[in-house]
C-alpha positions in Angstrom: 19.3 -17.0 17.0 19.3 -16.8 13.2 20.8 -13.7 11.7 18.6 -11.2 9.9 19.0 -12.0 6.2 19.4 -8.8 4.1 19.4 -8.1 0.4 21.1 -4.8 -0.5 19.7 -3.1 -3.6 21.6 -0.1 -5.1 23.1 0.6 -8.5 26.4 1.9 -7.0 28.9 -0.8 -6.1 30.7 1.4 -3.6 27.4 1.9 -1.7 26.6 -1.8 -1.6 30.1 -2.6 -0.5 30.0 0.0 2.3 26.6 -1.2 3.5 27.7 -4.8 3.5 30.9 -4.0 5.5 28.9 -2.0 8.0 26.2 -4.6 8.6 28.9 -7.3 9.0 29.8 -5.6 12.2 26.3 -5.6 13.7 26.6 -9.2 14.8 23.0 -10.2 14.1 22.8 -9.5 10.4 23.9 -11.3 7.2 23.9 -9.8 3.7 22.7 -12.7 1.6 22.8 -10.9 -1.7 23.2 -7.7 -3.7 21.1 -6.3 -6.6 21.8 -3.4 -8.9 18.3 -2.6 -9.9 14.6 -3.3 -9.0 14.1 -6.0 -11.5 17.0 -8.0 -10.3 15.9 -7.3 -6.7 12.5 -8.9 -7.2 14.1 -12.1 -8.7 16.6 -12.3 -5.9 13.8 -12.0 -3.2 12.0 -14.9 -4.8 15.2 -17.0 -4.8 16.9 -15.9 -1.5 13.8 -15.1 0.7 15.6 -12.3 2.7 14.0 -10.9 5.8 14.8 -7.3 4.9 15.5 -5.6 1.6 17.5 -2.3 1.7 16.1 -0.6 -1.3 17.4 2.5 -3.2 14.8 4.5 -5.2 16.6 5.8 -8.4 17.9 2.8 -10.3 17.9 1.7 -14.0 15.6 -0.9 -15.6 13.2 -0.9 -12.6 13.2 1.8 -9.9 12.9 1.1 -6.2 9.2 2.1 -5.9 8.0 -0.4 -8.4 10.2 -3.1 -7.0 8.9 -2.3 -3.5 5.3 -2.6 -4.7 6.0 -6.0 -6.2 7.9 -7.4 -3.3 5.3 -6.1 -0.8 2.5 -7.7 -2.8 4.2 -11.0 -3.8 6.5 -11.6 -0.8 4.8 -10.0 2.2 7.1 -11.8 4.7 10.0 -9.7 3.3 10.2 -6.2 4.7 11.4 -3.3 2.6 13.5 -0.5 4.1 14.1 2.3 1.7 17.5 3.8 1.9 17.8 6.9 -0.3 19.4 10.3 -0.7 15.9 11.7 -1.3 14.2 12.8 1.9 11.5 15.2 0.7 7.7 14.5 0.5 7.9 14.1 -3.3 9.5 10.7 -2.6 8.4 9.9 1.0 4.7 9.5 0.5 5.0 7.3 -2.6 7.4 5.2 -0.7 4.9 4.6 2.1 2.1 3.9 -0.5 4.3 1.3 -2.2 4.3 -0.8 0.9 7.7 -0.1 2.4 8.1 -0.6 6.2 10.6 2.2 6.6 12.5 5.1 5.1 16.0 6.1 6.0 18.1 8.9 4.5 21.6 8.0 3.2 22.8 10.9 5.3 21.8 9.1 8.5 24.3 7.7 11.0 25.3 4.0 10.6 23.8 3.2 13.9 20.4 4.4 12.6 20.5 2.0 9.7 21.1 -0.9 12.0 18.3 0.2 14.3 16.0 0.6 11.3 16.7 -2.9 10.0 16.0 -4.4 13.4 12.8 -2.4 13.7 11.3 -3.5 10.4 12.4 -7.1 10.9 10.5 -7.1 14.3 7.4 -5.9 12.4 7.6 -2.2 13.3 7.9 0.8 11.0 10.9 3.0 11.0 11.5 6.6 9.9 14.6 8.7 10.0 14.2 11.6 12.4 14.4 14.0 9.4 11.7 12.1 7.6 9.6 11.9 10.8 9.8 15.7 11.0 8.7 15.9 7.4 5.6 13.8 8.3 4.8 16.0 11.3 5.2 19.2 9.2 3.0 17.8 6.5 0.3 16.8 9.0 0.4 20.3 10.4 0.1 21.9 7.0 -2.8 19.6 6.1 -4.5 20.3 9.4 -4.1 24.1 8.9 -5.6 23.7 5.4 -8.6 21.9 6.8 -9.0 24.5 9.4 -8.9 27.4 7.0 -11.2 25.7 4.5 -14.0 26.2 7.0 -15.2 29.8 6.4 -16.4 30.1 10.0 -12.8 29.9 11.1 -12.0 33.0 9.1 -14.6 35.1 11.1 -13.3 37.5 13.7 -14.5 37.1 17.3 -16.7 40.2 16.8 -18.2 38.8 13.6 -19.0 35.5 15.3 -20.6 37.4 18.2 -22.8 39.4 15.7 -23.6 36.3 13.7 -25.0 34.7 16.9 -27.0 37.7 17.8 -28.5 38.1 14.3 -29.4 34.4 14.2 -31.1 34.8 17.6 -33.4 37.5 16.1 -31.9 40.8 17.3 -31.9 43.7 14.9 -29.1 46.1 14.1 -30.1 48.8 16.6 -30.5 46.2 19.4 -27.1 44.6 18.7 -25.4 48.0 18.6 -26.8 48.8 22.0 -25.8 45.5 23.5 -22.2 45.7 22.2 -21.9 49.5 22.7 -21.0 50.1 19.1 -22.7 52.1 16.3 -25.4 50.6 14.0 -23.1 51.4 11.1 -20.4 49.3 12.6 -22.8 46.4 13.1 -23.9 46.6 9.5 -20.2 46.6 8.4 -19.5 43.4 10.4 -22.8 41.9 9.1 -21.7 42.5 5.5 -18.3 41.1 6.1 -19.4 37.9 7.9 -22.1 37.2 5.3 -19.6 37.7 2.5 -17.1 35.2 4.2 -19.8 32.6 4.7 -21.5 33.1 1.3 -24.8 33.9 2.9 -27.2 36.3 1.2 -30.1 36.9 3.5 -31.3 36.5 7.1 -33.0 33.2 6.5 -29.8 31.6 5.2 -28.0 33.1 8.2 -30.3 31.4 10.7 -30.1 28.1 8.8 -26.4 28.3 8.9 -26.3 29.1 12.6 -28.5 26.1 13.3 -26.4 23.7 11.2 -23.3 25.0 12.9 -24.7 24.6 16.4 -24.3 28.3 17.1 -27.9 28.5 18.1 -30.5 25.9 18.8 -34.3 25.7 18.5 
């Protein structure tokens, strides 16, 4: 079996040397070249045709993101695995958008780097556990924002109950009797829910309830 050909791209010599020494122990990998910046990396990919590029982000002349975009576009057979000290979403999402197949923090264990290289070479994606958690957290935050952007989700259970009854045609006194509360309390809930929904009259309220599926004709 042919070894996985790897290009190491980092502007620090000691980092490149350390990675090369580490990968030499893997048994199925060969470092075929080293580059000190993104511009040099693109040229070496064209010349050496590596299977995987280990790409740093912050480098002189051309950064890792731009180099990754060019390599992904011009040399799709070469997979880019970003290896960086930055593991926050300010960098993570631009890395994915650039076409990288994976993202590993430099704080990761050496075994994780080997696993990541094998994964992207096999056509899979790879994310460090810390980065995967970042992705999950971001999804949760986004989902929460979507949820709270729907004004209906901000209504209390009582307000939803009164909204439905109002839309069904019951008046304040009838709702008060049904829910065993005072008419004044019903009016208070009505004012609150209409304010949250941006509704100004009974007709708008009924139309909203129909659109939302709270009532049906």
